[in-house]
FIKEKOL-186882 format. One line per 10 residues: their letters; for each residue x, y, z of N, C-alpha, C. Coordinates in steps of 0.2 Angstrom, whole numbers, plus 5000, padded with zeros to 4 digits. Layout:
<pts>
A> X Y Z X Y Z X Y Z  ...
</pts>
This chain:
<pts>
XXXXXXXXXX> 5073 4867 5873 5081 4868 5867 5076 4869 5861  5074 4862 5863 5067 4859 5857 5066 4866 5856  5061 4868 5859 5056 4874 5858 5059 4881 5855  5066 4879 5858 5067 4887 5856 5069 4884 5847  5073 4881 5848 5075 4878 5841 5069 4879 5836  5063 4875 5839 5056 4874 5832 5055 4884 5832  5057 4888 5835 5055 4896 5835 5059 4896 5829  5067 4896 5833 5071 4900 5824 5070 4894 5820  5071 4889 5821 5067 4888 5814 5061 4890 5810  5056 4892 5815 5050 4894 5811 5051 4903 5810
XXXXXXXXXX> 5057 4906 5813 5059 4913 5808 5061 4910 5802  5065 4909 5800 5072 4907 5795 5066 4904 5791  5059 4901 5792 5053 4899 5789 5051 4903 5787  5046 4910 5791 5046 4915 5788 5050 4921 5786  5056 4922 5787 5059 4925 5782 5061 4921 5774  5060 4919 5774 5062 4914 5767 5056 4914 5764  5048 4911 5766 5042 4916 5763 5040 4922 5762  5046 4925 5764 5044 4932 5765 5048 4938 5758  5055 4930 5758 5059 4935 5754 5059 4931 5747  5055 4924 5748 5055 4919 5739 5047 4919 5736
XXXXXXXXXX> 5049 4919 5729 5044 4923 5722 5036 4917 5726  5029 4922 5725 5023 4919 5728 5023 4914 5723  5020 4910 5724 5017 4906 5717 5014 4911 5710  5016 4908 5706 5011 4911 5699 5005 4913 5699  5002 4909 5702 4992 4911 5702 4992 4919 5707  4995 4919 5712 4998 4923 5719 5001 4928 5716  5004 4928 5709 5006 4933 5706 5004 4938 5699  4995 4936 5701 4991 4935 5694 4995 4935 5686  4994 4926 5686 4995 4922 5682 4987 4921 5677  4987 4922 5671 4981 4924 5669 4983 4919 5663
XXXXXXXXXX> 4977 4915 5658 4975 4909 5655 4970 4914 5649  4973 4916 5644 4972 4918 5639 4969 4915 5633  4964 4917 5628 4963 4912 5619 4968 4916 5617  4964 4910 5610 4968 4915 5606 4964 4910 5601  4959 4916 5598 4960 4910 5588 4960 4912 5584  4964 4909 5579 4966 4911 5575 4962 4909 5565  4964 4911 5562 4961 4910 5555 4967 4903 5551  4969 4901 5555 4975 4898 5551 4972 4890 5552  4976 4888 5548 4975 4879 5550 4981 4879 5558  4982 4875 5562 4985 4875 5566 4994 4876 5564
XXXXXXXXXX> 4998 4877 5566 5003 4874 5567 5004 4877 5559  5003 4878 5556 5004 4879 5547 5009 4886 5547  5011 4883 5541 5020 4886 5538 5019 4891 5540  5023 4897 5546 5022 4904 5539 5017 4907 5547  5008 4905 5544 5005 4910 5548 5001 4906 5554  5003 4899 5555 5000 4896 5561 5006 4898 5566  5012 4897 5562 5016 4896 5566 5020 4902 5571  5017 4909 5568 5017 4916 5569 5013 4918 5576  5008 4913 5574 5004 4912 5580 5005 4911 5587  5005 4902 5584 5011 4901 5591 5017 4905 5596
XXXXXXXXXX> 5021 4906 5591 5025 4913 5593 5023 4917 5596  5020 4921 5593 5019 4928 5596 5015 4925 5604  5015 4920 5604 5009 4916 5611 5017 4915 5617  5021 4912 5613 5028 4911 5618 5032 4916 5620  5029 4922 5617 5034 4929 5614 5031 4928 5622  5023 4930 5621 5023 4937 5626 5024 4930 5633  5020 4923 5633 5022 4919 5639 5030 4918 5643  5034 4921 5636 5042 4922 5639 5044 4928 5644  5041 4935 5639 5044 4938 5641 5038 4942 5649  5034 4940 5650 5029 4939 5654 5031 4936 5660
XXXXXXXXXX> 5038 4931 5661 5037 4923 5665 5031 4918 5666  5028 4920 5662 5023 4915 5663 5015 4919 5667  5014 4926 5667 5009 4928 5669 5004 4929 5663  5009 4929 5659 4999 4928 5652 5001 4922 5649  5000 4918 5649 4999 4910 5648 4996 4910 5644  4995 4910 5634 4991 4912 5628 4990 4904 5627  4983 4904 5623 4983 4896 5623 4980 4897 5614  4983 4894 5611 4982 4896 5603 4976 4889 5601  4973 4893 5596 4967 4888 5593 4966 4891 5585  4969 4884 5582 4969 4886 5575 4961 4885 5572
XXXXXXXXXX> 4965 4885 5563 4956 4887 5561 4950 4881 5564  4946 4882 5567 4939 4878 5566 4937 4875 5575  4946 4875 5580 4944 4872 5583 4940 4874 5586  4941 4879 5590 4936 4885 5594 4929 4887 5591  4934 4888 5585 4925 4896 5581 4930 4893 5573  4924 4891 5569 4926 4895 5563 4933 4902 5559  4936 4900 5556 4939 4905 5556 4938 4911 5554  4932 4912 5550 4929 4919 5551 4925 4920 5553  4927 4916 5559 4921 4919 5567 4927 4923 5570  4931 4923 5569 4937 4924 5575 4935 4931 5578
XXXXXXXXXX> 4933 4938 5575 4932 4944 5576 4930 4945 5578  4922 4942 5578 4915 4942 5582 4915 4936 5588  4919 4934 5588 4922 4928 5596 4925 4934 5599  4932 4936 5597 4935 4942 5603 4928 4949 5604  4927 4950 5600 4925 4957 5600 4918 4956 5607  4915 4949 5608 4911 4949 5611 4913 4947 5616  4919 4945 5618 4924 4943 5623 4924 4934 5625  4920 4933 5622 4921 4923 5620 4929 4922 5620  4932 4923 5616 4939 4923 5618 4943 4930 5618  4948 4929 5621 4952 4933 5620 4955 4938 5615
XXXXXXXXXX> 4962 4934 5611 4964 4937 5605 4963 4935 5598  4961 4937 5593 4960 4934 5589 4967 4935 5583  4970 4931 5579 4976 4932 5575 4975 4930 5569  4973 4937 5566 4970 4937 5556 4972 4940 5552  4969 4944 5547 4972 4948 5540 4964 4951 5540  4965 4958 5541 4957 4960 5542 4954 4962 5538  4958 4963 5531 4952 4962 5526 4948 4957 5525  4945 4954 5532 4940 4947 5534 4936 4949 5535  4938 4956 5538 4932 4962 5543 4930 4966 5537  4928 4966 5531 4930 4973 5531 4920 4972 5528
XXXXXXXXXX> 4917 4969 5530 4909 4968 5531 4907 4971 5538  4912 4974 5543 4912 4978 5549 4912 4985 5544  4917 4987 5541 4920 4993 5535 4924 4991 5533  4922 4993 5526 4928 4992 5521 4935 4996 5523  4934 5002 5528 4942 5004 5530 4948 4999 5534  4944 4993 5537 4948 4986 5539 4954 4984 5536  4953 4987 5526 4956 4982 5521 4961 4985 5519  4964 4991 5522 4969 4995 5523 4976 4995 5530  4971 4988 5534 4973 4987 5537 4981 4980 5535  4977 4978 5529 4978 4972 5529 4982 4972 5523
XXXXXXXXXX> 4981 4975 5516 4982 4975 5512 4977 4978 5505  4979 4983 5502 4974 4982 5495 4977 4983 5488  4976 4982 5483 4976 4983 5478 4979 4988 5472  4986 4987 5474 4995 4993 5472 4994 4997 5480  4991 4995 5482 4997 4998 5488 5003 4999 5490  5000 4996 5498 5007 4999 5499 5014 4990 5499  5018 4992 5500 5021 4987 5502 5021 4982 5509  5029 4979 5510 5027 4977 5519 5031 4984 5522  5036 4984 5520 5039 4994 5523 5036 4998 5522  5031 4997 5518 5028 5006 5518 5023 5007 5522
XXXXXXXXXX> 5019 5001 5523 5013 4999 5528 5018 4999 5533  5023 4997 5537 5024 4997 5544 5027 5004 5544  5028 5008 5538 5030 5015 5540 5025 5020 5541  5019 5017 5539 5012 5019 5538 5009 5021 5545  5012 5013 5546 5007 5012 5556 5013 5015 5561  5017 5013 5560 5021 5015 5566 5022 5023 5565  5022 5023 5558 5025 5033 5556 5018 5037 5557  5018 5035 5555 5011 5040 5550 5006 5041 5553  5005 5039 5556 4995 5038 5559 4991 5034 5559  4994 5028 5556 4991 5020 5554 4987 5019 5560
XXXXXXXXXX> 4993 5018 5566 4990 5014 5571 4984 5018 5574  4985 5025 5574 4977 5029 5580 4972 5026 5575  4972 5028 5568 4967 5027 5563 4963 5019 5567  4970 5016 5566 4966 5008 5569 4964 5005 5574  4967 5011 5579 4964 5009 5585 4955 5014 5586  4956 5019 5580 4947 5022 5581 4947 5017 5579  4946 5014 5574 4942 5011 5572 4939 5003 5573  4944 5000 5578 4942 4994 5582 4939 4996 5586  4943 5000 5590 4937 5004 5598 4933 5002 5597  4929 5006 5591 4919 5004 5589 4919 4996 5590
XXXXXXXXXX> 4922 4990 5589 4919 4985 5589 4923 4980 5595  4925 4984 5601 4930 4984 5605 4935 4976 5604  4941 4980 5602 4946 4979 5601 4953 4983 5601  4957 4979 5601 4965 4983 5601 4970 4979 5598  4969 4983 5592 4974 4977 5586 4981 4978 5587  4985 4977 5584 4994 4974 5585 4994 4971 5575  4998 4974 5574 5002 4972 5566 5006 4966 5571  5007 4960 5567 5009 4956 5573 5012 4951 5568  5011 4952 5560 5015 4948 5554 5016 4953 5549  5018 4950 5545 5018 4949 5536 5022 4947 5534
XXXXXXXXXX> 5018 4943 5526 5019 4938 5523 5024 4940 5517  5024 4949 5516 5027 4951 5512 5022 4950 5505  5024 4952 5498 5019 4953 5490 5016 4944 5491  5012 4945 5491 5007 4939 5489 5008 4937 5483  5006 4934 5479 5003 4932 5471 4995 4929 5469  4994 4933 5465 4987 4932 5462 4985 4926 5458  4987 4920 5461 4986 4914 5466 4988 4908 5456  4983 4903 5457 4984 4897 5451 4980 4897 5450  4983 4895 5442 4973 4896 5435 4975 4889 5435  4968 4884 5431 4968 4879 5429 4972 4880 5418
XXXXXXXXXX> 4968 4888 5419 4971 4890 5408 4977 4894 5411  4976 4897 5404 4978 4903 5404 4978 4909 5406  4978 4915 5407 4975 4921 5408 4978 4926 5400  4975 4925 5394 4981 4929 5389 4976 4937 5388  4971 4936 5389 4967 4942 5390 4964 4944 5394  4960 4950 5395 4955 4951 5400 4947 4946 5397  4948 4944 5392 4942 4939 5390 4941 4934 5394  4948 4930 5397 4951 4924 5401 4948 4926 5407  4944 4932 5410 4944 4934 5415 4936 4933 5416  4932 4936 5411 4927 4934 5413 4923 4927 5416
XXXXXXXXXX> 4921 4929 5420 4916 4919 5422 4921 4916 5425  4926 4920 5427 4931 4914 5432 4929 4914 5440  4930 4910 5442 4926 4907 5448 4934 4906 5454  4936 4915 5458 4941 4913 5461 4941 4916 5468  4946 4911 5471 4945 4914 5477 4951 4920 5479  4949 4924 5480 4954 4930 5483 4947 4936 5486  4950 4938 5494 4945 4940 5495 4951 4950 5496  4945 4953 5501 4947 4960 5501 4946 4964 5493  4948 4970 5493 4947 4974 5487 4948 4971 5482  4955 4964 5482 4956 4962 5476 4953 4959 5473
XXXXXXXXXX> 4947 4953 5475 4942 4953 5473 4936 4955 5471  4934 4961 5473 4931 4967 5472 4936 4971 5462  4942 4969 5462 4943 4971 5456 4940 4964 5452  4944 4961 5455 4940 4954 5450 4934 4952 5447  4931 4952 5449 4922 4954 5451 4922 4961 5443  4924 4966 5446 4921 4972 5440 4923 4969 5433  4930 4967 5435 4932 4964 5428 4929 4957 5424  4923 4955 5429 4920 4949 5424 4921 4943 5429  4924 4939 5434 4926 4937 5438 4922 4935 5444  4920 4929 5446 4917 4926 5451 4923 4926 5457
XXXXXXXXXX> 4923 4932 5460 4927 4933 5467 4923 4930 5471  4927 4924 5475 4924 4922 5484 4927 4923 5489  4926 4924 5493 4932 4925 5500 4930 4917 5503  4936 4912 5504 4937 4904 5509 4941 4905 5515  4944 4902 5519 4945 4900 5523 4951 4897 5520  4959 4896 5524 4961 4891 5521 4961 4886 5519  4959 4880 5526 4959 4875 5523 4953 4873 5519  4948 4877 5517 4944 4877 5515 4944 4876 5506  4950 4879 5503 4953 4884 5498 4955 4876 5493  4958 4871 5494 4961 4865 5489 4951 4862 5486
XXXXXXXXXX> 4951 4860 5495 4945 4855 5493 4940 4859 5487  4939 4865 5486 4936 4872 5483 4939 4870 5475  4945 4870 5475 4950 4870 5469 4948 4863 5466  4948 4858 5469 4949 4851 5467 4940 4848 5464  4935 4851 5467 4930 4850 5468 4926 4855 5463  4931 4858 5457 4928 4861 5453 4925 4869 5456  4922 4869 5460 4921 4876 5464 4922 4882 5463  4928 4881 5462 4931 4887 5461 4938 4886 5456  4938 4890 5451 4944 4888 5443 4951 4891 5445  4950 4895 5450 4957 4897 5452 4958 4898 5460
XXXXXXXXXX> 4964 4901 5462 4964 4904 5469 4970 4908 5472  4971 4912 5473 4978 4915 5477 4976 4913 5483  4980 4911 5490 4982 4913 5497 4989 4915 5496  4995 4915 5497 5001 4919 5499 5005 4917 5496  5010 4915 5494 5013 4912 5490 5018 4907 5490  5024 4904 5487 5026 4900 5486 5026 4895 5490  5030 4898 5496 5030 4892 5501 5025 4891 5506  5020 4894 5506 5011 4893 5510 5009 4889 5505  5009 4889 5498 5004 4889 5493 5007 4882 5491  5011 4878 5491 5018 4873 5490 5014 4869 5496
XXXXXXXXXX> 5013 4872 5502 5012 4868 5508 5004 4865 5506  4999 4868 5503 4993 4866 5502 4993 4861 5497  4997 4861 5493 4996 4856 5484 4991 4860 5480  4994 4864 5478 4989 4870 5475 4991 4867 5468  4998 4867 5467 5001 4865 5463 4998 4859 5457  4995 4853 5463 4993 4846 5461 4986 4847 5456  4985 4853 5456 4979 4854 5452 4978 4859 5450  4981 4864 5447 4980 4870 5445 4990 4871 5443  4992 4873 5435 4997 4872 5433 5000 4878 5433  4996 4884 5430 5001 4892 5433 4999 4895 5438
XXXXXXXXXX> 5006 4900 5439 5008 4902 5443 5010 4909 5439  5003 4912 5442 5004 4920 5441 5007 4926 5446  5009 4929 5442 5012 4935 5444 5009 4944 5440  5011 4951 5440 5013 4952 5449 5009 4950 5456  5010 4953 5462 5007 4954 5467 5001 4959 5468  4997 4960 5461 4993 4967 5461 4987 4966 5468  4986 4964 5470 4981 4965 5476 4983 4964 5484  4988 4961 5484 4994 4960 5493 4999 4962 5490  5001 4968 5489 5010 4968 5490 5012 4968 5495  5010 4970 5502 5013 4967 5508 5009 4966 5513
XXXXXXXXXX> 5006 4959 5514 5001 4958 5518 5002 4958 5526  5003 4964 5529 5001 4964 5537 4995 4959 5539  4996 4955 5542 4993 4952 5549 4991 4956 5556  4987 4954 5560 4984 4956 5563 4984 4952 5572  4985 4953 5576 4984 4951 5584 4979 4957 5587  4972 4956 5586 4968 4958 5590 4964 4957 5594  4966 4960 5602 4965 4961 5608 4957 4962 5611  4955 4959 5613 4947 4963 5615 4948 4967 5620  4942 4972 5618 4947 4978 5623 4947 4977 5631  4944 4976 5633 4942 4975 5642 4949 4973 5644
XXXXXXXXXX> 4952 4966 5639 4957 4963 5641 4964 4965 5642  4963 4970 5636 4969 4973 5635 4970 4979 5638  4965 4983 5643 4964 4989 5644 4964 4984 5653  4965 4977 5656 4965 4976 5663 4972 4975 5663  4975 4972 5657 4983 4973 5658 4987 4977 5663  4994 4977 5665 4996 4982 5668 5000 4985 5661  5003 4991 5663 5008 4996 5660 5013 4992 5657  5016 4989 5661 5020 4983 5658 5019 4978 5653  5012 4976 5656 5011 4968 5650 5009 4972 5646  5006 4979 5644 5004 4980 5636 5012 4980 5633
XXXXXXXXXX> 5017 4986 5639 5024 4983 5634 5028 4981 5632  5026 4975 5634 5028 4968 5631 5024 4966 5626  5017 4965 5627 5014 4964 5617 5015 4967 5615  5015 4975 5617 5016 4979 5611 5026 4976 5608  5029 4975 5612 5035 4973 5609 5036 4966 5603  5033 4960 5605 5031 4956 5606 5030 4954 5600  5022 4961 5598 5019 4958 5592 5024 4963 5586  5028 4969 5592 5035 4971 5582 5040 4968 5580  5041 4962 5587 5047 4956 5585 5044 4952 5580  5036 4950 5581 5036 4942 5576 5031 4946 5570
XXXXXXXXXX> 5032 4954 5570 5028 4957 5563 5037 4957 5558  5043 4959 5559 5046 4958 5559 5051 4952 5556  5048 4945 5563 5051 4940 5560 5047 4936 5553  5043 4935 5556 5037 4933 5550 5038 4932 5545  5039 4940 5543 5039 4945 5536 5049 4940 5534  5053 4941 5539 5058 4937 5535 5061 4930 5532  5055 4928 5537 5054 4917 5537 5052 4917 5529  5047 4923 5530 5043 4923 5522 5050 4924 5516  5054 4929 5516 5056 4932 5511 5062 4923 5511  5063 4920 5518 5070 4916 5516 5066 4911 5511
XXXXXXXXXX> 5059 4907 5514 5059 4900 5511 5054 4902 5505  5051 4908 5502 5047 4910 5497 5051 4907 5492  5057 4911 5491 5063 4908 5483 5065 4900 5482  5067 4894 5489 5067 4890 5488 5057 4887 5485  5054 4889 5489 5050 4885 5488 5048 4885 5480  5052 4893 5476 5048 4893 5470 5054 4890 5465  5058 4888 5467 5065 4883 5464 5061 4877 5462  5058 4874 5470 5055 4868 5468 5051 4866 5464  5041 4872 5463 5039 4873 5459 5041 4870 5453  5043 4874 5449 5046 4874 5441 5051 4870 5441
XXXXXXXXXX> 5054 4866 5445 5061 4863 5445 5058 4855 5445  5054 4854 5451 5053 4848 5454 5045 4844 5452  5042 4852 5450 5032 4850 5449 5031 4853 5440  5038 4855 5440 5034 4858 5435 5029 4867 5433  5031 4868 5437 5022 4873 5438 5025 4877 5433  5022 4882 5429 5022 4887 5423 5023 4895 5427  5026 4897 5427 5025 4903 5431 5024 4909 5427  5020 4911 5427 5018 4919 5422 5015 4924 5422  5019 4928 5418 5015 4937 5422 5008 4940 5416  5004 4943 5423 4997 4944 5418 5001 4946 5412
XXXXXXXXXX> 4998 4948 5406 4998 4952 5400 4998 4958 5402  5003 4962 5397 5000 4970 5398 4994 4972 5400  4991 4972 5395 4981 4971 5394 4978 4972 5401  4981 4967 5403 4977 4964 5410 4981 4968 5416  4987 4969 5417 4989 4974 5425 4985 4980 5422  4987 4985 5417 4983 4990 5417 4977 4989 5419  4971 4985 5419 4963 4986 5418 4965 4984 5425  4970 4980 5428 4969 4978 5434 4969 4983 5438  4973 4989 5436 4977 4995 5440 4973 4999 5438  4969 5002 5432 4964 5007 5434 4956 5004 5438
XXXXXXXXXX> 4953 4997 5438 4950 4996 5442 4949 4996 5448  4957 4993 5451 4960 4997 5457 4958 5002 5464  4962 5006 5455 4960 5015 5456 4953 5015 5460  4948 5011 5455 4940 5013 5455 4937 5013 5462  4940 5005 5462 4938 5002 5469 4940 5004 5475  4945 5008 5478 4951 5010 5482 4945 5017 5481  4943 5020 5477 4939 5028 5478 4933 5027 5479  4930 5020 5480 4923 5018 5478 4921 5015 5486  4927 5012 5487 4928 5012 5494 4928 5018 5502  4931 5021 5499 4931 5029 5503 4925 5030 5504
XXXXXXXXXX> 4920 5032 5499 4914 5033 5499 4913 5028 5504  4909 5025 5505 4905 5022 5510 4904 5022 5516  4909 5025 5521 4908 5032 5526 4913 5034 5529  4913 5037 5534 4916 5044 5534 4924 5041 5537  4922 5038 5540 4930 5034 5545 4932 5027 5537  4931 5026 5534 4935 5024 5528 4938 5027 5523  4933 5037 5525 4936 5040 5518 4943 5041 5522  4942 5046 5530 4947 5047 5531 4955 5041 5533  4953 5037 5534 4958 5028 5532 4961 5032 5528  4958 5029 5520 4960 5028 5512 4964 5038 5512
XXXXXXXXXX> 4961 5042 5514 4965 5048 5514 4971 5050 5515  4971 5046 5521 4979 5045 5527 4984 5042 5522  4981 5036 5522 4984 5029 5516 4986 5033 5511  4983 5035 5505 4986 5038 5501 4988 5041 5501  4991 5047 5505 4993 5054 5508 5000 5052 5508  5000 5045 5512 5006 5043 5514 5008 5041 5508  5007 5035 5504 5012 5028 5498 5014 5035 5493  5006 5041 5492 5008 5045 5489 5013 5049 5488  5019 5050 5496 5024 5052 5498 5028 5051 5497  5029 5043 5499 5036 5037 5501 5037 5034 5495
XXXXXXXXXX> 5033 5035 5490 5032 5028 5483 5040 5030 5480  5040 5037 5478 5043 5039 5475 5053 5039 5479  5055 5036 5484 5058 5035 5489 5060 5030 5488  5053 5024 5489 5052 5016 5486 5054 5015 5480  5054 5021 5473 5056 5020 5465 5062 5021 5466  5067 5025 5468 5071 5027 5466 5076 5024 5471  5073 5023 5481 5079 5018 5483 5079 5009 5480  5073 5006 5485 5070 4998 5483 5069 4999 5474  5070 5001 5470 5066 4996 5463 5072 4999 5458  5074 5008 5464 5084 5011 5459 5087 5003 5460
XXXXXXX> 5087 5001 5466 5095 4999 5468 5093 4990 5465  5086 4987 5464 5085 4981 5460 5087 4981 5453  5085 4985 5449 5082 4984 5443 5092 4986 5442  5097 4991 5445 5103 4991 5444 5106 4984 5446  5103 4981 5452 5108 4974 5453 5104 4970 5447  5100 4970 5444 5099 4964 5439 5101 4966 5432  5102 4971 5432 5110 4975 5424 5107 4974 5420
</pts>
């Protein structure tokens, strides 16, 4: 009886083993490393990278477990691209214009001066051929990219002194990356690219005279208002800044079709969520900066805006001459913007003007 009971029990145990889920490691659980250009858990930017990792982990039921490293934890912020390209890390989360040293075309997948709003760049990437062009560019660096966040419009930053004319830009040292920085250089400023954590110390010790970062919410968190009282608009340089998650291409190709579909969905969801988050917080932050901290929000004078616009057009056209890939991206970007901007004017802009009365 004991032997028969044992065999019966063994049979039931075998049946249970056959029907119960295997341990995660046997199901192909993978641990991936994400390096970011943002401080760890920084509001908006850093938090978005963390949320993306959580989305992917939960949607894959733990099969893809992504550990997020903030700027400087594993590699310096501006080395994230090379780290993922080489395979030393699996994913980066950052702004594509940081990689313009690889190709000027990368600027168009974050933001360019007097370029696309957040809604327009989403339309171009998702429906206007932008993703295919981006894939072609990134494939040469062993990367598969996705839009994974958007900050909306960014302001041109914090200034210790008023900008009353073009002459006030001459000799001004300012943190401004991408092609916006090149526009400032052509107008006489000394524009530099600094990672987020390096901006406050540079402004504090006088290495730079002015700095742009993101907008009211993020800028207040960094405390720029303590060092510069003038906060300028309009955000000519980044009208809708798209941020990216870039996967090492071999890692991406090793994922199952289901996992790839989940990554696409997670990135799209986070892209939408982060834009809404910025729009929700920037208004409150701007009010706090003005009413509590005495910040003076100023508009660039008309002659400065006109010069920025004219010079921006020249900078974009010159960038397109750098190589055939950038020329192709620029042509697609420009043609799509030419088509959609009229709808933006009579749709969004027209309504906002009417609402304002």
